[in-house]
C-alpha positions in Angstrom: 9.5 -2.8 1.3 6.1 -4.5 1.7 3.4 -2.9 3.8 2.4 -4.6 7.0 -1.3 -5.0 8.0 -2.4 -6.2 11.5 -5.8 -8.0 11.3 -8.0 -9.3 14.1 -10.5 -12.0 13.2 -12.0 -15.4 13.7 -10.6 -18.6 12.1 -11.0 -22.3 12.3 -7.6 -23.0 13.8 -4.5 -21.3 15.1 -3.6 -20.2 18.6 -5.4 -17.4 20.4 -3.5 -14.4 21.8 -0.5 -15.0 19.5 0.4 -13.1 16.4 0.5 -15.2 13.2 2.8 -13.8 10.6 1.7 -14.6 7.1 3.1 -13.7 3.7 1.4 -16.0 1.3 -2.1 -17.5 0.8 -0.9 -21.1 1.4 0.4 -20.1 4.8 -2.9 -18.5 5.6 -4.8 -21.7 4.9 -2.3 -23.9 6.7 -2.1 -21.9 9.8 -5.7 -20.5 10.2 -7.9 -22.8 8.2 -11.4 -21.8 7.0 -13.5 -18.9 8.1 -16.4 -19.5 10.5 -19.9 -18.5 9.3 -20.5 -14.7 9.5 -16.7 -14.0 10.0 -15.0 -11.4 7.9 -11.4 -11.6 9.2 -10.1 -14.2 6.8 -11.8 -12.4 3.8 -9.9 -9.2 4.7 -6.7 -11.3 5.2 -7.0 -12.8 1.7 -7.5 -9.3 0.3 -4.4 -8.0 2.1 -2.3 -10.8 0.8 -3.5 -10.5 -2.8 -2.5 -6.9 -2.6 1.0 -7.9 -1.7 0.8 -6.9 2.0 2.5 -8.7 4.9 0.0 -9.8 7.5 0.0 -10.1 11.3 -3.2 -12.0 12.1 -4.5 -12.1 15.6 -7.1 -14.9 16.1 -10.1 -13.8 18.3 -12.7 -16.0 19.8 -15.6 -13.8 18.5 -15.2 -10.8 16.1 -16.1 -7.6 18.0 -16.7 -9.3 21.4 -13.5 -10.9 22.7 -12.0 -7.9 24.5 -9.1 -9.8 26.1 -8.0 -11.1 22.6 -8.1 -7.6 21.1 -6.3 -5.9 24.0 -3.5 -8.5 24.1 -3.0 -8.1 20.3 -3.0 -4.3 20.6 -0.4 -4.6 23.5 1.8 -6.6 21.1 1.4 -4.0 18.4 2.2 -1.2 20.9 5.6 -2.7 21.7 8.1 -1.1 19.3 10.6 -4.0 19.8 8.1 -6.5 18.4 6.4 -4.4 15.8 8.7 -1.8 14.3 6.4 -0.6 11.5 2.7 -1.0 11.0 0.8 0.5 8.0 -2.7 -0.5 8.9 -4.9 -2.2 11.4 -8.0 -4.0 10.3 -10.9 -4.6 12.7 -13.8 -6.4 10.9 -16.8 -6.8 13.1 -15.8 -4.2 15.7 -18.0 -1.3 16.5 -17.1 -1.2 20.3 -15.7 2.2 21.2 -13.3 0.8 23.8 -11.5 -1.4 21.2 -11.6 1.3 18.5 -10.1 4.0 20.9 -7.4 1.6 22.0 -6.6 0.9 18.3 -6.5 4.5 17.5 -3.7 5.0 19.9 -1.7 2.3 18.2 -2.5 3.8 14.8 -1.3 7.3 15.9 1.9 5.7 17.3 2.7 3.9 14.0 1.2 6.6 11.7 -1.0 3.8 10.3 -4.6 3.5 9.0 -7.6 2.0 10.6 -9.6 -0.3 8.3 -13.2 -1.0 9.1 -16.4 -1.7 7.3 -19.3 0.6 6.7 -21.6 -1.3 9.1 -19.0 -1.3 11.8 -18.4 2.4 11.5 -22.1 3.0 11.7 -22.3 0.9 14.9 -19.5 2.9 16.4 -20.9 6.3 15.4 -24.4 5.4 16.7 -23.2 4.0 20.0 -21.0 6.9 21.1 
């Protein structure tokens, strides 16, 4: 069984507010294109795929700032009929406590990990 990672990030193409299921690097390039400047989402996506993880990618308009994109994606992940098992949620660029708290509830429900960067964790800890 492969591990499933949900990831929120910017990309050049692909629909917003829709989960993109990706298993291989060529699929990632075809569906989502290149990363915008300063974006970390596709970098984390490539890492997940290289480590043989299945990916559910949610395209957001701006990493860390597009609350509606994040909350619709989290709603999808919270529906057990749509997402049966989730091993990790990755939130590059997010230091917002509202988004992190909502994600924490999803992580507890699935027993999954929250993946973030050092700078985003610092932003979260210093804003609370």
